[in-house]
C-alpha positions in Angstrom: 0.8 8.5 3.9 -2.0 10.5 5.6 -5.6 9.3 5.8 -7.7 11.5 3.4 -11.3 12.1 4.4 -12.3 14.3 1.5 -10.9 15.8 -1.7 -10.0 19.0 0.1 -7.7 17.0 2.4 -5.8 15.9 -0.8 -5.6 19.5 -1.9 -4.2 20.7 1.4 -1.7 17.9 1.7 -0.4 18.5 -1.9 -0.2 22.2 -1.3 1.9 21.6 1.9 4.3 19.2 0.1 4.6 20.8 -3.3 4.4 24.6 -2.7 1.4 25.3 -5.0 2.7 23.4 -8.0 0.0 21.8 -10.1 -0.1 18.1 -10.7 0.9 16.8 -14.1 -1.2 13.6 -14.0 -3.1 11.2 -11.7 -2.3 7.5 -11.4 -5.0 4.9 -10.5 -4.2 1.5 -9.0 -7.8 0.6 -10.1 -11.2 2.1 -10.4 -13.2 1.0 -7.4 -15.4 3.8 -5.9 -13.1 4.4 -2.9 -10.2 5.1 -5.2 -11.9 7.4 -7.7 -14.5 9.2 -5.7 -12.4 12.4 -5.3 -11.8 12.8 -9.1 -14.7 15.2 -9.9 -13.5 17.6 -7.3 -9.8 17.3 -8.2 -10.7 18.0 -11.9 -12.2 21.3 -10.8 -8.6 22.4 -9.9 -6.6 20.8 -12.7 -7.6 19.4 -16.1 -5.0 16.6 -16.2 -4.7 13.1 -17.6 -5.5 10.0 -15.6 -3.4 6.9 -16.2 -4.6 3.4 -15.5 -4.1 -0.2 -16.8 -6.1 -0.8 -20.1 -8.0 -3.6 -18.4 -9.6 -1.0 -16.1 -10.9 1.1 -19.1 -14.4 -0.3 -19.2 -15.0 0.8 -15.6 -13.5 4.2 -16.3 -15.1 5.0 -19.6 -18.7 4.4 -18.6 -19.0 1.0 -20.2 -19.2 -1.6 -17.5 -20.0 -2.0 -13.8 -17.6 -4.0 -11.6 -18.8 -7.4 -10.7 -21.2 -7.5 -7.7 -19.5 -8.0 -4.3 -19.4 -11.4 -2.5 -21.0 -10.7 0.8 -20.1 -14.2 2.1 -16.3 -13.7 1.6 -14.3 -12.8 4.6 -17.1 -12.2 7.1 -17.4 -9.0 9.0 -19.7 -6.1 9.0 -18.0 -4.4 6.1 -18.8 -7.4 3.9 -22.4 -7.1 4.7 -22.4 -3.4 3.7 -20.7 -4.2 0.4 -23.9 -4.5 -1.7 -24.5 -0.8 -1.0 -21.2 0.4 -2.3 -21.2 2.0 -5.8 -19.9 -0.3 -8.6 -19.7 2.4 -11.3 -18.9 2.9 -14.0 -17.5 6.4 -14.1 -16.6 8.1 -17.4 -13.3 9.9 -17.5 -13.6 10.7 -21.2 -10.5 11.9 -23.0 -8.7 12.3 -19.7 -8.1 8.5 -19.4 -4.8 7.3 -20.8 -3.3 3.8 -20.8 -0.1 3.3 -18.7 3.0 2.7 -20.9 3.5 -0.9 -21.7 7.1 -0.9 -20.6 6.2 -0.4 -16.9 7.4 3.2 -16.7 5.3 5.8 -14.9 4.7 9.1 -16.8 6.5 12.1 -15.4 8.5 10.2 -12.7 11.6 8.4 -13.6 12.2 6.4 -10.5 8.9 4.6 -10.3 7.6 1.5 -12.1 4.1 0.1 -12.3 3.5 -3.6 -11.8 0.4 -5.5 -13.0 -1.1 -7.1 -9.9 -4.5 -8.5 -10.9 -6.8 -10.4 -8.6 -8.6 -7.6 -6.7 -9.5 -6.3 -10.2 -8.3 -7.5 -13.6 -6.4 -4.3 -14.2 -5.1 -3.6 -10.7 -1.6 -2.2 -10.5 1.0 -1.5 -7.8 3.8 1.1 -7.9 7.4 0.6 -6.8 10.1 3.3 -6.3 13.4 1.5 -6.9 15.7 3.9 -5.1 14.3 3.2 -1.6 12.0 0.2 -2.2 8.8 2.1 -1.5 5.7 0.1 -2.6 2.3 1.5 -3.2 0.2 -1.6 -3.1 -3.3 -0.3 -3.8 -5.6 -3.1 -2.8 -3.3 -6.0 -3.8 -3.1 -6.5 0.0 -4.2 -4.5 3.1 -2.4 -3.5 6.3 -5.7 -3.9 8.2 -8.4 -6.5 8.1 -10.7 -4.5 5.9 -13.8 -6.7 6.5 -13.7 -5.8 10.3 -15.0 -2.5 11.6 -12.9 -2.9 14.8 -9.7 -3.4 12.8 -10.4 -0.4 10.6 -11.1 1.7 13.7 -7.9 0.7 15.5 -5.7 1.0 12.4 -3.2 -1.4 13.9 -0.8 -2.2 11.1 -0.7 -5.9 10.1 -0.7 -7.6 6.7 -3.9 -9.1 5.3 -5.1 -10.0 1.9 -7.1 -7.8 -0.4 -10.6 -6.7 0.6 -12.3 -10.1 0.3 -15.8 -8.9 -0.7 -14.5 -7.1 -3.8 -11.8 -9.4 -4.9 -12.7 -11.2 -8.1 -9.9 -13.8 -8.8 -8.2 -15.4 -5.8 -5.5 -17.3 -7.7 -4.5 -14.1 -9.4 -4.5 -12.2 -6.1 -2.2 -14.8 -4.6 0.2 -14.7 -7.5 0.2 -10.9 -7.2 1.1 -11.0 -3.5 3.9 -13.4 -4.4 5.2 -11.1 -7.1 5.2 -8.1 -4.7 6.9 -10.1 -1.9 9.7 -10.9 -4.4 10.4 -7.2 -4.8 11.5 -7.0 -1.1 9.9 -3.6 -0.4 11.2 -1.7 2.7 8.1 0.5 3.0 4.6 -0.3 2.0 1.5 1.8 1.7 -1.8 0.1 0.9 -5.2 1.5 0.1 -6.6 0.3 3.4 -4.6 0.5 6.6 -1.6 2.4 8.0 1.8 2.4 6.2 4.5 0.0 7.4 8.3 0.5 7.2 11.4 -1.2 8.4 13.4 -4.4 8.2 10.4 -6.5 9.3 8.3 -5.5 6.2 9.9 -8.0 3.7 9.5 -10.8 6.2 5.9 -10.0 6.9 5.1 -9.8 3.2 6.9 -13.1 2.6 4.8 -14.7 5.3 1.6 -13.4 3.7 2.7 -14.8 0.4 3.6 -18.2 1.8 0.4 -18.5 3.9 -2.0 -16.6 1.6 -4.5 -19.5 1.4 -4.7 -19.6 5.2 -4.6 -15.8 5.9 -6.4 -14.3 2.9 -8.3 -16.7 0.8 -11.9 -17.0 2.0 -13.2 -20.5 3.0 -14.6 -22.4 0.1 -12.8 -20.4 -2.6 -10.8 -23.3 -4.2 -7.6 -23.0 -6.0 -7.5 -23.7 -9.7 -6.4 -27.1 -10.7 
């Protein structure tokens, strides 16, 4: 999965892969600014529906801002910058559609969506069953997102979700456990480089087993 710097990167990549065919829909793992910022420009090219979990609707229909970031979570320079990140909401209007309740993904038969809350209440991940490809969104990262040096190096290693914008740590832990149980062979997260190969399931199992030590910020207690 390439690193897109602007909406036009997305256009060029799609054109190169799909020979000028127009997209039928967009799928959102969640509605944080770094996952929806390209939408206005993409809509200039195609008036298409956007599918998301119903729990994301308030943030995508202009009704609610996301909770403020926790600058004390995770440490690092990126956490200190978090108060300056936009919290929305955006308003997708009639374009916004709820994902089917049966876990199917519109227009693509081989993919399923999985509810993976924690980072946000309505966060989802996507799994292609035929080759165990997992699009994890921000359920976890393959870089330490709080660290500028880690982001710059893009050395692939598993970490928890971006700490400063994760709202429910027990749910985030349960979601990582759920995804580890799927035994993906290739993973693409919203932050960090893709990872593929026989070591991926083992690495995800380790993150699930040691989530409290690796991912959960200090002082964020587990529910009783």
